[in-house]
C-alpha positions in Angstrom: 159.2 158.9 190.2 157.1 156.5 188.3 160.0 154.2 188.1 160.6 154.4 191.8 157.1 153.9 192.4 157.1 150.8 190.3 160.3 149.5 192.0 158.7 150.1 195.3 155.6 148.2 194.2 157.8 145.3 192.9 159.6 145.2 196.3 156.3 145.1 198.0 155.2 142.3 195.7 158.4 140.3 196.4 157.9 140.8 200.1 154.4 139.6 199.9 155.5 136.5 197.9 158.2 135.8 200.5 155.7 136.0 203.3 153.4 133.6 201.4 156.3 131.2 200.9 157.2 131.3 204.6 153.7 130.7 205.6 153.4 127.7 203.3 156.6 126.3 204.7 155.4 126.6 208.2 152.0 125.1 207.3 153.6 121.9 205.8 156.0 121.0 208.8 155.8 117.1 209.7 156.7 115.2 213.0 157.9 111.6 213.1 155.7 108.8 214.7 157.0 107.1 217.9 156.5 103.9 219.9 154.9 103.7 223.3 157.3 102.4 225.9 155.2 100.3 228.3 158.0 98.5 230.0 159.2 94.8 229.9 156.1 93.3 231.5 153.6 94.7 229.0 152.3 92.8 226.0 152.3 95.9 223.8 154.7 98.7 223.1 158.1 98.7 221.4 159.1 95.1 222.3 162.0 96.3 224.4 163.2 93.8 227.1 160.3 91.5 226.3 160.8 87.8 227.3 159.0 84.5 226.5 159.6 80.9 227.3 161.2 78.5 224.9 158.2 76.1 224.9 156.0 78.7 223.3 154.2 77.0 220.3 155.0 78.3 216.8 152.1 80.5 215.5 151.4 82.1 218.8 150.8 85.9 218.8 153.3 86.9 221.5 153.3 90.8 221.3 151.6 93.8 219.8 153.6 96.8 218.6 151.9 100.0 219.7 152.8 103.6 218.6 151.3 106.8 217.3 151.8 109.7 215.0 151.6 113.3 216.4 149.6 114.5 213.4 147.2 111.5 213.8 148.3 109.9 210.6 147.8 106.1 210.2 150.9 104.2 211.1 152.3 100.9 210.0 154.8 98.6 211.7 157.8 96.7 210.6 160.1 94.1 212.0 163.5 92.9 210.8 166.7 91.1 212.0 170.4 91.6 211.5 171.8 90.3 208.2 172.4 86.5 208.5 170.3 86.1 211.6 167.4 83.6 211.8 164.0 85.3 211.7 162.0 84.1 214.6 159.1 86.6 214.4 156.7 88.2 211.9 154.6 91.4 212.3 151.3 92.3 210.8 151.9 95.9 209.5 148.5 97.4 210.3 147.7 95.8 213.7 151.3 95.4 214.9 150.6 91.8 216.1 153.9 89.8 216.3 153.7 86.1 215.7 156.3 83.4 216.6 157.3 81.6 213.3 160.3 79.5 214.5 160.7 77.2 217.5 162.8 78.6 220.3 165.6 76.8 222.2 167.1 78.6 225.1 170.0 76.2 225.3 171.0 77.3 221.7 170.0 81.0 221.8 168.9 82.8 225.0 168.3 86.3 223.5 167.2 87.7 220.1 168.0 91.2 218.7 165.1 92.6 216.7 164.7 95.9 214.6 161.2 97.3 215.0 160.0 100.2 213.0 157.0 102.5 212.8 156.1 104.9 209.9 153.3 107.3 209.0 154.1 107.2 205.3 156.5 110.1 205.4 158.7 109.5 208.4 160.0 106.1 209.7 161.4 105.4 213.1 163.5 102.3 213.8 164.5 100.9 217.1 166.8 97.9 218.1 165.4 95.9 220.9 166.4 92.6 222.6 163.9 89.7 223.3 164.9 87.3 226.0 164.2 83.5 225.8 163.3 82.0 229.1 164.0 78.4 230.1 161.5 75.5 230.2 162.2 72.0 231.6 162.8 70.3 228.2 166.2 68.8 228.8 167.0 65.4 230.4 170.0 64.9 232.6 173.0 63.6 230.7 175.6 61.3 232.2 179.3 62.3 231.6 181.0 59.1 232.8 178.3 56.4 232.3 177.9 53.7 231.1 181.2 52.5 232.4 183.1 49.4 233.7 184.7 49.4 237.1 187.1 46.9 238.7 186.7 46.6 242.5 188.7 44.1 244.7 186.6 41.7 246.7 188.3 42.7 249.9 187.2 46.4 249.6 185.9 47.6 253.0 182.3 48.2 253.5 181.2 51.8 253.3 184.2 52.7 251.1 183.7 55.0 248.0 184.3 53.2 244.7 183.0 55.6 242.1 181.5 59.1 241.5 178.8 59.5 238.9 178.7 62.8 237.0 175.7 64.2 235.1 174.6 67.6 233.8 171.2 69.2 232.9 171.3 72.3 230.6 168.0 73.5 232.1 168.1 76.3 234.7 166.5 76.6 238.0 164.9 73.4 239.5 164.9 71.8 236.1 168.7 71.9 236.1 169.2 70.4 239.6 170.0 66.6 239.6 169.5 63.9 242.2 170.8 60.3 241.9 169.4 56.9 243.0 169.9 53.3 242.2 167.2 51.2 240.4 167.1 47.8 242.1 163.8 46.4 240.8 162.9 45.0 244.3 166.2 43.1 244.7 168.8 43.7 247.4 171.9 45.6 246.4 175.4 45.7 248.0 175.8 49.4 246.9 174.4 52.8 247.7 174.7 56.3 246.1 174.7 59.7 247.5 171.6 61.6 246.1 173.4 64.9 245.6 177.1 64.2 245.0 176.6 60.9 243.0 179.3 59.1 245.1 178.9 55.3 244.9 179.7 53.3 248.0 179.6 49.7 249.3 176.8 49.5 251.8 177.7 49.2 255.5 177.7 45.6 256.5 178.1 44.3 252.9 181.1 42.6 251.4 182.1 41.6 247.9 182.7 38.0 247.3 184.3 36.9 244.0 183.4 33.2 244.6 179.7 34.1 244.8 179.4 36.8 242.2 182.1 38.1 239.9 180.0 40.8 238.3 177.4 43.3 239.5 175.3 45.4 237.2 174.1 48.7 238.7 171.5 51.0 237.1 171.9 54.6 238.1 169.0 57.0 237.6 169.6 60.8 237.4 166.4 62.9 237.9 166.0 66.7 237.6 164.0 68.9 240.0 161.1 69.3 237.6 159.7 72.4 236.0 157.0 73.8 233.7 156.8 72.6 230.2 153.8 73.4 227.9 151.8 74.5 230.9 152.4 71.4 232.9 154.8 70.3 235.6 157.3 67.9 234.2 160.1 65.9 235.8 162.7 64.3 233.5 165.2 61.5 234.2 167.9 59.4 232.6 169.4 56.1 233.5 172.7 54.3 232.7 174.4 51.1 233.7 177.6 50.7 235.7 179.3 47.3 235.4 181.4 46.4 238.5 183.8 43.5 238.1 184.9 42.0 241.3 188.7 41.3 241.5 189.6 38.0 243.2 192.0 38.0 246.2 193.5 35.2 248.2 190.9 34.4 250.7 189.5 30.8 250.0 191.3 27.5 250.6 191.3 24.6 248.0 188.2 22.4 247.7 187.8 18.9 246.4 185.5 18.2 243.5 183.2 15.2 243.2 183.2 14.1 246.9 182.6 11.7 248.5 185.3 9.5 247.1 185.0 5.6 246.9 187.6 3.3 245.3 187.9 -0.5 244.9 190.8 -3.0 245.0 190.0 -6.1 243.0 191.4 -9.6 243.5 193.3 -9.3 240.2 195.0 -5.9 241.1 198.8 -5.7 241.1 201.3 -3.3 242.8 201.3 0.0 241.0 197.7 -0.2 239.9 195.8 3.1 239.9 193.0 2.7 242.5 191.5 6.2 242.5 192.2 9.9 241.5 191.3 12.9 243.6 190.9 16.4 242.3 191.0 19.7 244.1 190.9 23.3 242.8 191.8 26.7 244.3 188.8 28.5 245.9 190.1 31.8 244.5 188.9 31.3 241.0 190.2 34.6 239.7 193.8 33.7 240.2 194.0 29.9 240.8 197.2 28.4 242.2 198.7 25.0 241.8 197.6 22.2 244.2 199.8 19.8 246.2 198.3 16.5 247.3 199.4 14.3 250.2 198.2 11.3 252.3 197.8 12.1 256.0 196.8 8.8 257.6 194.8 5.5 257.2 197.0 4.0 254.5 198.8 1.3 256.4 201.7 1.9 254.1 200.0 0.1 251.2 198.8 3.1 249.2 200.6 6.2 247.7 199.4 9.4 246.0 200.9 11.5 243.2 201.5 15.0 244.7 200.5 16.9 241.5 197.9 14.6 239.8 196.2 13.2 242.9 196.4 9.5 241.6 196.2 7.0 244.4 198.1 3.7 243.7 198.4 0.3 245.3 201.8 -0.7 246.6 201.3 -4.4 247.3 199.2 -7.4 246.3 195.5 -7.6 247.5 196.2 -10.9 249.3 198.5 -9.0 251.8 195.9 -6.4 252.7 194.8 -6.8 256.3 191.6 -4.8 256.0 188.6 -4.8 253.7 187.9 -1.1 254.0 190.5 1.8 254.2 189.6 5.3 255.2 192.4 7.6 254.0 192.7 11.3 254.7 193.9 13.3 251.7 195.3 16.9 252.0 195.2 19.5 249.2 197.4 22.6 249.7 197.8 25.8 247.5 201.4 26.4 246.2 202.5 30.1 246.1 204.7 31.4 243.2 207.6 31.0 245.6 206.8 27.3 246.1 205.5 27.6 249.6 202.4 25.7 250.8 199.6 28.1 251.7 195.9 27.4 252.4 194.8 23.8 252.4 191.7 21.5 252.6 191.0 17.9 253.6 188.8 15.0 252.3 188.4 11.3 253.0 188.8 8.5 250.4 187.2 5.1 251.1 189.0 2.2 249.5 187.2 -1.2 249.6 188.8 -4.5 248.7 186.2 -6.7 246.9 186.0 -10.0 245.0 186.1 -9.6 241.3 182.5 -10.0 240.0 183.0 -11.8 236.7 180.0 -14.1 236.5 176.5 -12.7 235.7 173.3 -14.6 236.8 172.1 -17.3 234.4 168.7 -19.0 233.8 168.4 -22.7 233.3 165.7 -25.0 232.0 165.4 -28.7 232.0 168.1 -29.0 229.3 170.6 -26.4 230.5 170.9 -22.6 230.1 167.8 -21.2 228.5 166.5 -17.7 227.8 163.1 -18.6 226.3 160.2 -20.4 228.1 156.8 -21.2 226.6 153.6 -22.8 227.8 149.8 -23.0 227.1 147.0 -22.6 229.7 143.3 -21.6 230.0 142.4 -18.0 230.6 141.4 -16.8 234.1 143.3 -19.3 236.3 142.6 -19.0 240.0 144.5 -16.3 241.8 147.5 -17.6 243.8 147.8 -20.7 241.6 151.3 -21.8 240.7 152.0 -22.0 236.9 153.3 -25.5 236.8 154.2 -25.6 233.2 157.3 -23.5 233.7 160.5 -25.1 235.2 163.1 -22.3 235.7 166.3 -22.2 237.8 168.5 -19.2 238.2 172.2 -19.3 239.3 175.2 -16.9 239.9 178.6 -18.7 239.8 180.6 -16.1 241.8 182.0 -17.3 245.1 179.7 -17.0 248.0 182.6 -16.5 250.5 185.4 -14.1 249.7 188.9 -14.0 251.2 187.6 -11.9 254.1 185.3 -13.6 256.6 183.4 -10.3 257.0 182.1 -10.6 253.4 178.6 -12.0 252.8 179.0 -13.1 249.2 177.4 -9.9 247.7 178.7 -10.9 244.2 176.2 -13.8 244.1 173.2 -11.9 245.5 170.7 -10.7 243.0 167.0 -9.7 242.6 164.4 -11.4 240.5 161.7 -9.3 238.8 158.9 -10.1 236.3 158.1 -7.4 233.8 155.0 -7.6 231.6 151.5 -6.3 230.9 149.8 -5.2 234.1 150.4 -7.1 237.3 149.0 -10.5 236.2 151.9 -12.7 237.5 154.3 -12.5 240.4 157.7 -14.2 240.8 159.0 -15.8 244.0 161.6 -15.6 245.5 162.4 -12.0 244.8 165.9 -12.1 246.3 168.3 -15.0 245.5 171.6 -15.9 247.0 173.6 -17.9 244.4 170.9 -20.2 243.2 167.0 -20.7 243.4 164.0 -22.4 241.8 161.9 -19.8 240.1 158.1 -20.0 240.9 155.5 -17.9 238.9 152.2 -17.2 240.7 148.9 -15.8 239.4 148.1 -12.4 240.9 145.4 -10.9 238.7 143.1 -13.6 237.2 140.7 -11.2 235.5 143.4 -9.5 233.5 144.4 -12.8 231.9 141.6 -12.6 229.3 141.8 -14.4 226.0 139.5 -11.7 224.4 142.2 -9.1 225.2 145.4 -11.2 224.8 145.8 -14.4 222.8 149.2 -14.7 224.3 151.2 -13.0 227.0 154.9 -12.1 227.0 156.9 -11.4 230.1 160.5 -10.6 230.8 162.2 -12.3 233.8 165.1 -10.2 235.1 167.9 -11.2 237.4 169.9 -8.1 238.5 172.8 -8.1 241.0 172.2 -6.1 244.1 175.4 -5.0 245.8 178.0 -5.1 243.0 179.3 -2.1 241.1 178.9 -3.9 237.8 175.3 -4.7 238.3 175.4 -7.7 236.1 172.0 -8.9 235.0 170.3 -11.6 232.9 166.9 -11.8 231.1 164.6 -14.6 230.0 161.4 -14.4 227.9 158.3 -16.2 229.1 155.5 -16.7 226.6 152.1 -17.9 227.8 149.5 -18.9 225.2 145.9 -18.5 226.5 143.0 -20.8 225.6 139.5 -19.5 225.4 136.6 -20.3 227.8 133.0 -19.2 227.8 133.4 -16.4 230.2 131.4 -13.7 228.5 127.6 -13.2 228.0 126.3 -11.7 224.7 126.1 -8.0 224.9 123.6 -5.8 222.9 124.9 -2.7 221.1 122.3 -0.7 223.0 120.3 -1.2 226.2 117.2 -0.2 224.3 116.0 0.1 220.7 113.4 2.5 219.4 111.4 1.5 216.2 108.6 3.1 214.2 106.3 1.4 211.9 103.2 2.7 210.0 99.8 1.4 211.0 98.1 -1.0 208.5 101.5 -2.4 207.6 101.2 -6.0 206.2 102.3 -9.0 208.2 106.0 -10.0 208.2 106.9 -6.3 208.0 110.4 -5.4 209.1 110.4 -3.5 212.4 113.9 -3.2 213.7 117.2 -5.1 213.8 119.0 -5.7 217.1 122.6 -6.7 217.4 124.4 -8.5 220.2 128.0 -9.7 220.2 129.8 -12.4 222.3 133.6 -11.9 222.3 134.1 -15.6 223.1 135.4 -17.7 220.2 134.0 -20.8 218.5 130.4 -21.9 219.2 130.6 -20.0 222.5 130.4 -16.8 220.5 127.3 -17.8 218.6 124.2 -15.8 219.6 120.5 -16.7 219.4 117.7 -14.1 219.8 114.3 -14.4 221.3 111.6 -12.0 222.5 109.1 -12.0 225.3 106.9 -9.6 227.3 103.3 -8.4 227.3 103.8 -6.4 224.1 105.5 -9.1 222.1 102.4 -10.9 220.9 102.3 -9.1 217.6 106.0 -9.5 216.8 108.5 -12.2 216.1 112.3 -12.3 215.8 114.7 -14.2 213.6 116.8 -16.2 216.0 120.1 -15.8 214.1 120.0 -12.3 212.5 118.1 -10.5 215.2 115.6 -8.9 212.8 112.2 -8.3 214.4 109.1 -8.7 212.1 105.4 -8.3 212.7 103.4 -11.5 212.9 101.8 -12.7 209.6 98.4 -12.2 211.0 99.2 -9.0 212.9 97.2 -5.9 212.1 98.6 -2.7 213.7 96.1 0.1 214.3 97.3 3.4 215.9 93.8 4.2 217.0 93.6 0.9 219.0 97.2 0.9 220.4 100.1 3.0 219.3 102.8 2.0 221.8 104.4 -1.5 222.3 107.4 -2.4 224.4 108.9 -5.8 225.0 112.2 -7.4 225.8 114.7 -9.1 223.4 117.1 -11.8 224.7 120.5 -12.7 223.3 121.7 -16.1 224.6 124.9 -18.1 223.9 125.3 -21.9 223.7 125.6 -22.4 227.5 122.7 -20.2 228.4 124.5 -17.0 229.3 122.3 -14.1 228.1 121.6 -10.4 228.3 118.5 -8.3 227.7 117.5 -5.2 225.9 114.2 -3.4 225.7 112.5 -2.6 222.4 110.0 0.3 222.1 107.8 0.2 219.0 105.7 3.2 218.0 102.8 2.7 215.5 102.7 5.7 213.2 99.3 7.0 212.6 98.0 7.2 209.0 95.1 9.3 207.9 92.6 6.5 207.4 89.5 7.9 209.1 87.4 10.7 207.7 85.7 13.2 210.1 82.2 12.1 211.1 79.2 14.0 212.5 76.9 12.3 214.9 74.0 12.8 212.5 73.8 13.7 208.8 71.0 16.2 209.7 71.2 18.5 212.7 68.7 20.8 214.2 69.8 23.7 216.3 68.2 26.7 217.9 70.1 30.0 217.8 69.4 33.1 219.9 70.4 36.2 218.2 73.8 37.2 219.5 74.6 33.7 220.7 76.6 30.8 219.2 75.6 27.4 217.9 78.3 24.8 218.1 78.6 21.6 216.0 81.2 18.9 216.4 82.7 16.2 214.3 84.9 13.3 215.4 88.0 12.0 213.6 89.1 8.5 214.9 92.7 9.0 213.8 95.2 8.7 216.7 97.2 11.9 216.4 97.5 15.2 214.6 97.4 16.5 212.0 95.2 13.6 210.9 92.6 14.2 213.7 92.7 18.0 213.5 89.4 19.2 212.0 88.7 22.4 210.1 85.1 23.5 209.7 83.8 25.5 206.8 80.3 26.5 205.4 79.7 25.1 202.0 76.2 26.5 201.4 73.6 28.5 203.3 69.9 29.1 202.6 69.6 32.1 202.4 73.2 32.9 201.5 75.8 35.1 203.3 74.0 34.7 206.7 76.4 32.8 208.9 80.1 32.7 209.9 81.8 29.7 211.4 85.0 29.3 213.5 87.2 27.0 211.5 88.8 25.5 214.7 85.9 25.1 217.1 82.9 24.7 214.7 80.9 27.6 216.4 78.4 29.1 214.1 77.2 32.7 214.5 75.1 35.2 212.6 76.7 37.9 210.6 77.4 41.0 212.7 74.8 43.1 211.0 71.9 40.7 212.1 71.0 42.0 215.5 67.2 41.5 215.8 64.3 39.5 214.5 63.2 42.4 212.4 66.3 42.0 210.3 65.7 38.3 210.1 62.2 38.9 208.9 63.4 41.2 206.3 65.9 38.6 205.0 63.3 35.8 204.8 59.6 35.9 204.3 59.0 32.7 206.2 57.3 32.8 209.5 59.3 30.0 211.2 62.7 31.6 210.6 64.5 28.3 210.1 67.6 28.4 207.9 69.7 25.6 206.5 73.5 25.5 206.5 75.7 22.9 204.8 78.8 22.5 207.0 82.0 20.6 205.9 84.4 19.1 208.4 87.9 18.4 206.8 90.9 16.9 208.6 94.5 18.1 208.0 96.0 14.8 207.1 97.6 13.8 203.8 95.5 12.8 201.9 92.8 14.9 203.5 89.3 13.5 204.1 86.1 15.5 204.6 82.4 15.0 205.3 79.4 17.3 205.3 76.2 17.7 207.2 73.0 19.8 207.0 72.3 22.0 210.0 68.8 23.5 210.3 69.0 26.5 212.6 65.9 28.0 214.2 66.5 31.7 214.8 64.7 33.2 217.9 64.9 36.2 220.1 66.7 36.2 223.5 64.4 35.1 226.4 64.0 36.8 229.8 66.0 34.2 231.5 69.4 35.2 232.7 72.4 33.4 233.9 73.8 29.9 233.1 70.5 28.1 233.6 68.9 30.2 230.8 71.8 29.4 228.5 71.5 25.7 229.4 67.8 25.4 228.7 68.1 27.3 225.5 70.9 25.2 224.2 69.1 22.0 225.3 65.9 23.0 223.8 66.2 20.2 221.3 67.6 17.8 223.8 64.9 17.0 226.4 66.9 14.1 227.8 69.7 16.5 228.8 67.1 18.6 230.7 65.6 15.6 232.4 69.1 14.3 233.4 70.0 17.7 234.8 66.7 17.8 236.9 67.3 14.3 238.1 70.8 15.1 239.1 69.7 18.2 241.1 67.0 16.2 242.9 69.4 13.4 243.7 71.9 16.0 245.1 69.1 17.5 247.3 68.1 14.1 248.6 71.7 13.3 249.5 72.2 16.6 251.3 68.9 16.2 253.2 69.8 12.7 254.3 73.3 13.8 255.3 72.0 16.8 257.4 69.3 14.6 259.0 71.8 12.0 259.9 74.1 14.6 261.5 71.1 16.1 263.5 70.0 12.7 264.6 73.4 11.7 265.9 73.7 15.0 267.7 70.3 14.7 269.3 71.0 11.1 270.2 74.1 12.2 272.1 72.5 15.2 273.8 68.8 14.3 274.3 68.3 10.8 275.5 64.4 10.2 275.6 64.0 7.4 278.0 60.4 7.3 279.4 59.8 5.2 282.6 57.0 3.2 280.9 56.2 2.5 277.4 53.1 4.3 276.1 50.6 2.3 274.1 47.8 3.8 272.1 44.4 2.2 271.7 41.5 3.0 269.5 39.2 5.2 271.6 36.4 7.7 271.0 37.2 11.3 270.7 38.6 13.0 273.8 36.8 15.9 275.3 39.1 18.8 276.5 37.9 20.8 279.4 39.9 23.9 280.1 39.7 24.9 283.7 40.4 28.2 285.2 43.9 29.4 285.7 45.7 27.3 288.2 43.6 24.2 287.8 44.4 21.1 285.8 43.4 20.3 282.3 41.1 17.3 282.1 40.8 14.9 279.1 37.9 12.5 279.4 38.3 9.2 277.7 36.1 6.1 278.3 38.9 3.6 279.0 42.4 5.2 279.3 43.3 8.1 281.3 46.6 9.7 280.5 48.3 12.0 282.9 50.5 14.6 281.2 52.8 16.8 283.2 54.4 19.5 281.0 56.2 22.7 281.5 55.8 26.0 279.6 52.6 25.0 277.8 50.3 27.7 276.5 46.6 27.0 276.1 44.7 29.0 273.5 41.9 30.1 275.9 42.4 33.8 275.7 45.6 34.0 277.9 48.6 31.8 278.4 49.4 29.9 281.5 51.9 31.4 283.8 55.5 30.4 283.3 56.7 27.0 284.7 53.0 26.0 285.1 52.4 22.3 284.9 49.6 20.9 282.9 48.3 17.5 283.8 46.1 15.5 281.6 44.4 13.0 283.9 41.6 10.4 283.5 39.9 9.3 286.6 41.9 11.1 289.3 44.5 13.9 289.6 48.2 13.6 290.0 50.7 15.9 291.6 52.7 18.0 289.3 56.0 16.5 288.3 58.1 15.8 285.2 57.2 12.1 284.8 54.6 10.4 282.7 52.7 7.4 284.1 49.9 5.3 282.6 46.8 4.6 284.7 45.8 1.5 282.9 47.9 -1.6 283.2 48.6 -1.7 279.4 51.5 0.1 277.8 51.2 1.3 274.2 53.8 2.8 271.9 53.6 6.3 270.5 52.2 6.6 266.9 54.7 7.1 264.0 55.7 10.7 263.5 53.3 11.6 260.6 53.5 15.2 259.5 50.1 16.9 260.4 48.1 18.3 257.5 47.4 22.0 257.4 43.8 23.0 258.1 41.7 24.7 255.4 41.9 28.4 255.2 39.2 30.3 257.0 37.2 33.0 255.3 39.4 36.0 254.9 42.6 34.2 255.8 45.9 34.2 253.9 48.2 31.4 253.2 51.0 33.2 255.0 49.1 33.5 258.3 50.8 31.3 261.0 48.2 31.5 263.8 45.4 29.1 263.5 42.4 28.2 265.8 40.9 24.8 266.5 37.3 24.9 267.5 36.3 22.4 270.1 33.3 21.7 272.3 34.5 23.5 275.3 37.0 26.0 273.9 39.6 26.9 271.4 43.3 26.0 271.3 45.4 28.6 269.5 49.1 28.1 268.5 51.2 30.8 270.0 55.0 30.8 269.8 56.2 29.7 273.1 58.7 31.8 275.1 62.1 30.2 275.6 63.1 29.9 279.2 66.7 31.0 279.3 67.2 30.3 282.9 67.1 26.5 282.7 67.3 23.9 279.9 64.0 22.5 278.5 63.3 19.0 279.6 63.4 16.6 276.7 60.5 14.4 278.0 58.2 17.4 278.3 59.1 18.5 274.8 58.2 15.1 273.4 54.9 15.0 275.2 53.9 18.5 274.0 54.7 17.5 270.4 52.4 14.4 270.8 49.7 16.6 272.3 49.8 18.9 269.3 49.6 16.0 267.0 46.4 14.7 268.7 44.8 18.1 268.5 45.5 18.2 264.8 43.9 14.8 264.3 40.9 15.9 266.4 40.5 19.1 264.4 40.5 17.2 261.1 38.0 14.7 262.3 35.6 17.5 263.4 36.0 19.2 260.0 35.2 16.1 258.2 
């Protein structure tokens, strides 16, 4: 039982162990990872059916492998290719990013098989996928049958097809479609191409012509439809050349070469002589045919032609010819291979029978034929004058009349021409028939100049005019020129500029002038002289032209620094020219600066300037430029001076008299300054002066007058001159204003009394002021003056009414009027207009009071400002009388006061 029990326990134990093993096995079960399949248009997944363009740059991340593990374990990715295949991609194991590592080319490989894998470390899943390469427009069209050569007959019809251009483009879509066109570069073309089929045709209305152009070069351009490449639209094209050779056909007749044709029969010709040769060629240059020549008409049976060579020959002697000119018609025909005459052409040959020109022109002198003529003459002969030293004859020995009466003796007709320097001479006659005397005329006298040409050489030419040989003859003419005095001396410059230091000794060299006379001999000798207002201090050597200073001359730049005069160059016959000489005297530093006085006294106001001046008599700077400096002061370090202007001022810290008193213990505050004035010349000169400066406070005066009086404190003459000037100016202004007022009054107020008024010595006049409305009486012992005035006020307590007339009468009363009459028979002039003296001030009066009172026996006359009558103008006569009345009242008042 125990054993059973043990066995039972062992079984139970084995069963338990089996259950544990089963449980462990189930607990350790693993599932394989897998890819996500996101379709062909996704950028992540298992790469199945993925596509990319062939222009994708190398290094681009094109895709991301994406998968998972059911247990959530970390997965890694792998990527491989079939054995022997090119590896285009690489994957990053952790991220699954796939990178392009090789350049794609769809035209080589349009799909790529790739093995992608995913693993969780235990299980690995591998899938085979295909990646498609998409096209990009990266290929140019390629011609299959160009460049090429093509032969086309010239008689091809217009519009006919002559060639088909073939081209391919390996791209797909629009990038693989091709269109054709011709590149003409702006020139017209006889050809056109179909854009789509590439068929090349001759344009309608155009024909090929071998005789005009044997070859045509056509540039054909093939262009694709464009497409995307590297993100941009791209159109690609190719070009090739098609050479078209035009094949000649029989379509052009023969043509003669070298027309028009002219031949000559000479007097020495014999039968069988070759007169002329014609030449024609087939117009069809591609396949030229033989030419057959024949004479059609105009030969008169005296000429023949070789049918193959075209040589025209004479059949008889020239003496038997009945015409001078023969116009023969020559025919040229093409010969076919069978020997038949085909297309033909015509031309005209002109044959002329002429005398044989076997004698050229010849020049003759006094002793026979001569080709050298010499003579001597003076330069500048008169224009039109015949050069009589030359005796020349020209002759042509050919016959004047030929065997035909229509001939004009052309063999003996020639031209004369003179060839030489310029157009100095002219030959006559210019056309000669057989023989003539040659005459040479002067045409340009000025050009025949001895100074330019000592001798002249000319060529005299005689050239036949109407002969084919154009025989000619030449003769040399040499003319030796003699000199005349035809030139005036000429200076090398129109003016000369010289500089000489002042204080130079006499006979100093100033400048050398040069004049030349191109004439020869004694005519070319030049003598110099000078004249002019500035030439007194100078002299010139008559032969050399050197200008010196006079022995006694003393040049001083301070007196005069500029001289100018004229220099004259004259030849032996009095011909001359002038030049101007400018002499500048250079200043030397020979004057030291000088002060007006060796001891100066100045007054300085604190804060103001004191100016001193020195003069330097040198003419120019830097010799007369002065610099000022303080050599010594007492006390020291008190003043500053402006080196350029000489203005002296106190140091900036001296601002009041208190500071001055602290510096010096003297009461007069007068300080001494030693000032030096030094010029800037070389060597430099200097001088010194002592300046005593009286320091004072600023005055209460203000403005420019105060400054003037202070600065002129030590110069009383300056102050007196200023006062006199001011007074003179005031007098002038017063006289001017008085003159203007007088002239104006003279024009507007003409005082013309009816009778002259005379004044006599008389006792004092007694004024009696009547009541209002009555007349004023002035009693005098002898003279009674009647005064009629308007607008007069009497100082009797109240004024008279307006327009009231006041009559001053002696003896009887007059009626009021505006006239003045004298009672007595004598007339006396008015007294001179003396200004009345002012009366003495009354007790309690002020100088500014304008009203004053004149005490009289019967009353008082007071001055009151009259009222102006604006209704009518004041009578000038009344105004004058009132003024005289006032003057008398003033005199009476003064007399009573005395």
